[in-house]
C-alpha positions as CSV (number, residue, x, y, z in Angstrom):
1,M,123.0,100.4,123.2
2,K,122.4,103.9,121.5
3,T,125.0,103.3,118.9
4,T,123.4,99.9,118.0
5,L,120.5,101.3,117.7
6,L,121.2,103.8,116.0
7,L,123.6,100.9,113.1
8,C,119.9,99.1,112.7
9,I,118.4,102.2,111.5
10,L,120.5,103.1,109.1
11,S,121.6,99.3,107.9
12,F,117.4,99.6,107.9
13,Y,117.8,102.6,105.7
14,H,120.4,101.2,103.4
15,L,118.4,98.4,102.8
16,H,115.6,99.8,101.7
17,A,117.0,101.5,99.4
18,I,118.5,98.7,97.9
19,V,114.9,96.5,97.4
20,A,113.6,100.3,96.3
21,Q,116.0,99.7,93.1
22,D,113.8,99.5,90.0
23,Y,115.0,97.1,87.8
24,S,112.5,97.3,85.0
25,L,112.6,95.5,82.2
26,H,110.3,97.5,80.1
27,V,110.6,98.0,76.5
28,S,108.0,100.3,74.6
29,E,107.5,101.6,71.7
30,S,108.9,105.0,70.1
31,T,108.3,107.0,67.8
32,F,111.3,110.4,67.8
33,T,113.6,112.7,65.7
34,I,117.3,113.2,65.5
35,N,118.0,115.7,63.1
36,G,114.8,116.1,61.2
37,T,114.2,112.7,60.2
38,Q,112.0,110.6,61.9
39,Y,112.4,107.0,63.3
40,I,109.4,104.4,64.7
41,G,111.3,102.0,67.4
42,Y,111.9,101.3,71.1
43,E,112.2,103.4,74.0
44,T,113.5,102.2,77.9
45,A,113.8,104.0,80.8
46,F,116.5,103.8,83.3
47,T,116.7,105.2,87.4
48,L,120.2,104.6,87.4
49,P,123.1,107.6,86.5
50,Y,122.9,108.6,82.5
51,K,126.7,108.8,82.3
52,Q,126.8,105.0,83.9
53,V,123.9,104.0,81.8
54,K,125.4,105.3,78.2
55,K,128.7,103.8,79.3
56,Q,128.0,101.0,79.6
57,W,125.2,101.0,76.6
58,W,128.8,101.7,75.0
59,R,130.4,98.9,75.9
60,Y,127.7,97.0,74.9
61,I,126.5,98.2,71.7
62,K,130.1,98.1,70.9
63,K,131.1,93.8,71.3
64,K,127.6,93.5,68.8
65,A,128.1,96.6,66.0
66,H,130.4,99.1,64.1
67,L,130.0,102.0,66.4
68,F,129.8,105.5,64.3
69,N,129.2,108.1,67.3
70,Y,127.5,111.3,66.8
71,K,128.0,113.8,69.3
72,T,123.7,113.7,70.0
73,H,123.5,110.0,68.8
74,Y,125.0,106.6,67.7
75,E,124.6,105.1,64.5
76,L,125.1,101.6,64.2
77,T,125.7,99.2,61.9
78,I,125.6,94.7,62.4
79,S,127.7,92.9,59.6
80,G,125.5,90.3,57.5
81,T,126.3,87.2,56.5
82,N,126.8,86.9,53.0
83,E,123.3,86.2,51.6
84,E,121.7,89.1,53.9
85,L,122.9,92.9,54.0
86,P,124.2,94.7,57.0
87,V,121.6,95.6,59.5
88,K,122.2,99.1,60.4
89,F,119.7,101.1,63.5
90,I,120.2,104.7,65.4
91,S,120.6,104.9,68.8
92,Q,120.2,108.0,71.6
93,M,120.6,108.1,75.3
94,L,118.9,111.0,76.6
95,E,119.4,112.6,80.0
96,T,115.8,112.4,82.3
97,E,115.2,115.4,85.0
98,S,115.7,112.8,87.3
99,Q,118.8,112.0,86.1
100,G,118.0,108.8,85.1
101,A,118.6,107.8,81.2
102,L,116.5,107.3,78.5
103,L,117.7,105.4,76.0
104,R,115.9,105.1,72.3
105,L,116.8,102.4,68.9
106,A,115.0,102.5,65.7
107,P,116.5,101.1,62.4
108,T,117.4,102.9,59.6
109,G,117.8,103.0,55.4
110,G,117.9,100.2,53.6
111,D,115.3,99.0,51.0
112,W,113.6,96.4,53.4
113,T,110.0,95.3,53.4
114,T,106.9,95.9,56.3
115,Q,108.2,92.3,57.5
116,Q,111.2,93.0,57.5
117,V,111.7,96.3,59.5
118,S,108.8,94.6,62.0
119,S,111.4,91.8,62.2
120,L,114.1,93.8,62.4
121,R,112.2,96.1,65.4
122,K,111.4,92.8,67.2
123,D,115.0,92.4,67.3
124,L,116.1,95.2,68.5
125,K,113.4,95.6,71.0
126,V,114.8,91.8,72.0
127,M,118.8,93.4,72.5
128,L,117.3,96.6,74.7
129,V,115.8,93.4,76.7
130,D,118.4,91.7,76.8
131,F,120.6,94.8,77.4
132,K,118.7,95.6,80.2
133,I,119.6,91.9,81.7
134,D,122.5,92.3,81.2
135,Y,123.3,95.2,82.8
136,Y,120.8,94.9,86.2
137,T,122.7,91.5,86.2
138,G,125.9,93.2,86.5
139,I,125.3,96.2,89.2
140,V,123.8,93.2,91.5
141,Q,126.1,91.2,91.9
142,E,129.2,93.6,92.1
143,Q,126.7,94.1,95.0
144,I,126.3,90.7,95.9
145,K,130.4,90.3,96.2
146,E,130.6,94.0,98.6
147,Q,128.0,92.3,100.8
148,E,129.6,89.0,100.9
149,K,133.1,90.7,101.4
150,E,132.1,92.9,104.4
151,N,130.1,90.1,105.8
152,K,133.0,88.3,106.2
153,K,135.1,90.6,107.4
154,T,132.0,91.5,110.4
155,S,132.2,87.8,110.7
156,K,136.0,87.3,111.3
157,S,136.4,90.6,113.7
158,L,133.1,89.0,115.3
159,H,135.1,85.7,116.0
160,R,138.3,87.6,117.5
161,L,135.3,88.5,120.3
162,K,133.9,84.8,120.1
163,N,133.6,84.6,123.8
164,S,132.7,88.6,124.9
165,T,129.5,90.0,125.7
166,S,131.0,93.8,125.2
167,P,129.0,96.1,123.3
168,Q,130.8,95.4,120.0
169,A,130.2,92.3,120.2
170,D,126.6,93.0,120.1
171,K,127.2,95.7,117.7
172,L,129.1,93.5,115.3
173,K,126.2,90.6,115.9
174,T,123.9,92.8,114.5
175,Q,125.8,94.0,111.9
176,L,126.4,90.6,110.8
177,S,122.6,90.2,110.7
178,N,122.0,93.2,108.8
179,G,124.1,92.4,106.6
180,E,122.5,89.2,105.4
181,L,119.3,90.2,105.6
182,K,121.0,92.7,102.6
183,L,122.8,90.0,101.4
184,D,119.4,88.4,100.8
185,A,117.6,91.2,99.5
186,L,120.1,91.3,96.8
187,K,119.8,87.7,96.3
188,Q,116.0,88.1,95.9
189,N,116.6,91.3,93.3
190,L,118.7,89.5,90.9
191,T,116.0,86.9,90.7
192,T,113.1,89.3,89.5
193,I,115.5,90.8,87.4
194,K,115.2,88.2,84.6
């Protein structure tokens, strides 16, 4: 009985941690300085670990642009079509005090009209939102797969004890019930990301 109660409390705590994860798609305008040059662009914050976000940003942007890596930032170039010039922009990832990450993105250089710069900045904002959706969706889908696998394993164990009234069977029923609650919470998180 004590074990079942303890298991329920731990499961509730874990479920609360899953639901409490912040999957905000908020992107705000930002002015920042890198190596003495001021840039006007966008920034967005992540509550997830800095190194994990940085790795995923690198993978994401590597598919879309040519990358030049500096110690403090990336310079990125997206090749233009025959009529368009290549688009260059700068990306900086900072670690926050809470071990999260702050991602900044802004257009650089080029002989752009103010209308073109405005359009380019909007495109960069869309890119940040797209990255966050892609990143968060991947995380939640992985958590859903893990939870489904765990629920299936628990269900098989419970099936082996199907006619038993042992404390082990009660424990497995509680574990399966909590697993289903976690799975529902994860699926709900997936719908809130988009």
